Phi, psi and omega in degrees: 000145179284145178292150179295143181301135175084000179251154182295133175284145177295139183289137177292161181286069176087351182292128177069018180240137178303141182237119177254130184237127176262121184244129176272118183259008177280094186095212178294127182303137177215145179281123181268322182197158177227140184227131176233150180211150177299142174120203179222152181285129173269306178183178179213153177222146177238131174233117185064230180266004183257126176257129175256122182244126183255126183240137174250128180231160178235159180296145181270084183237146175246113183265145177292154179232068181292143178276341181237168178114158179277168176301320180296321179292319179293322177297318180296322179294320178294319178298323179296323177298314180297318182295326182278343185290137176274176183295334180296337179286345185255324186286131178297140177254148179228162179221129181240125175246115187202137177060031180079006180239154175242124181242134177240156179187186176214160180297131181283152180301331180289351179258007184251132177241156178237121178289163183294334181248137178287133179229013179136167183270009179278170173234136176252123182244132175257121177255147180235129179230125177273104185287348178270356185277341181085354176223159180276312186075190186275357179087354177047057190292145173228129190234145174236137178282091184192169174261166179192144180218355179223140182235135175226136178235138180250000186110277179283349179223151177235136180241133172245129189241139179242114177266117190260030184295338185266001180290140181233150175213134178054035175079006178219156182290133177269162178307135186255154176205180181241122178269140184232132180239127184254134175241140174270118181244022186283339184218093173065240184298130177300150179230121178295128188246306190206164178223151177202182181209157174223157177290154170083190182235147178260161185271323178191190184293340179286350176278005178237143177199135175253134180209128177055041176080006181239145175260128176254134183226128178251127181221165173243133177247159177087180184256125178284138174082010181247030179120142181302130176090355180286336175241149174201166183238163180201166175240128182244143180244127181234156177217142180291129177228091187067228181277004185243140167269106187263135178285124182250345180194160179198154171224125185235183178085014180280133173057058181299133182081005182235181174225161179289135174250335177198154180217144170213129175252129178230102182062233182272013181236140174244146177238125185232127177250123172244160184201141162217311174236320174235165189252102170276126171260115181261139168253132186238125177276116183244017183293327173259104185302331183277347184218061175295149183209148175282127181252340182205158180210133178235123179252122177220166176285153180081192182202166174248128176267346179215135179241140182217130178287138179235022174082166175056039179068025180246147179226130181257137178236138176239126181190225183232139166284156180211158175285174179297339179269000178093008178280122183291148187229007177127167184303136179226126173252121184244142174247119183253143170262111182241022180299323175256105183301338180280342184223066176294145180215156174260124184256347178197158175206155173230128186241131173248102186302129178075001184277163174216142181238141177298338178303330182296335180243344182215104181298345178296341180281351183268143175226128168236116181258098188302319181302330179253000186051041185262133176248127179239123184226119174291137182225128174259134179238119179290164180279046180226130175277126183246130180277180184295342178270001180082019183255134178297129184232011180166182180235151177212177178289128178295151181218151176218123181202190179247127177264125179250123179238156175240133176277121178250179179293337184246351181170219183234137174235146179279125178271321180162186179227157176232133176232153179252155173299161178292156180240139177303333179295334181257021178073014179071014183256318183203150183229104181289133171282129187259322186217160176213152177203160181246129178227117177051048176078010180243133176270116176259132176240146188235133175217179176295336182280331181159198180241139179234135178256130181228131179290133178297324178283106178084358180051047180270130178297136181247318185199156176228128179240103181288156181281338178208000000 
């Protein structure tokens, strides 16, 4: 039978609900506990032994779907469903299986806060789990009536960010901005503290950074590709003032007609890459929160989608090379000298024609092993030969592997490459390497086909462990 309109639907047995599993690895691995909650996983952060898990949930409502009627009548019917719904339809429910017992519950009303500005009918819940306790517990949930899609943690504080670019009103896009919610995580249970907003949209969690009690946020406003100057980027500085995150400083006008491709904040300096045809790398002085300013700018072809500090005033970028007209030409690893913020320069680069790296969309694919100054980047190469103008000029065998580079005092040197056997899951043609890590002097690479061990000394293959 269908659930009555406006009443909470019974929760499925784990279907479509995030599942957290605590596994004891002391000896033979065993599952200690399982936790499920309504909603979907946004992201998670760990500080010390405490894991903070952020969940986004929506009310469990069933709306009528009439085939006839006016817009006004359909809207009235939907409003009636909302009016009849009780609080149980909104509060997230959880289930804990631990010690042979199953415990169910829901977030209490005393754990729910409402920010001053409406940002959607969703609820964002922060769960806390002490991984050193040996049990999961109920997660000690804290909820805000808001939407959220990006998480940033500074240690004592956690930020959940809602990018509202998809909100529509009256059939057209309304002015967009980014809502920010701050939680105090310095003592046990998180506490919702303040909310604020900035114009535009951010690219990922690296566009947020807290330093000296201030939050720095880099965003792009306007429409890209709709005329020179319609889009631009900026860095905003906010500080908590009671329940509000108040803007105390800003610098705007970066990359007019372009959008942000990567951001990195290091102490009192921010690095922002924008791109449309050429790549300006901006250095931003943020030491005075009330008066941030651009101190340097470097224009080169291509762009960096991920920036990573490699010490000694050096910054590494992974992205795409491009022609002067902005046509991408393949994976590019750049080494920047940013020791002098007023004069950033690129001192080396490595280009894989026609290549693409998962690092460009997911920084988890990137590895920098500082003891060896080793950079590991997975690179996919299509079976097409691409000339310097970015035009296909022939065919070759497609390839997917890991590119290993070493950062030297003067540039980048190629250490070697790692490739995996083909996997039936990929049609027997190519197997992308997804992740890499170093354990006891051995470089381990992971793909759908299996795990490969490679000695750092000489990049000699040591072992192959297939997945099946």
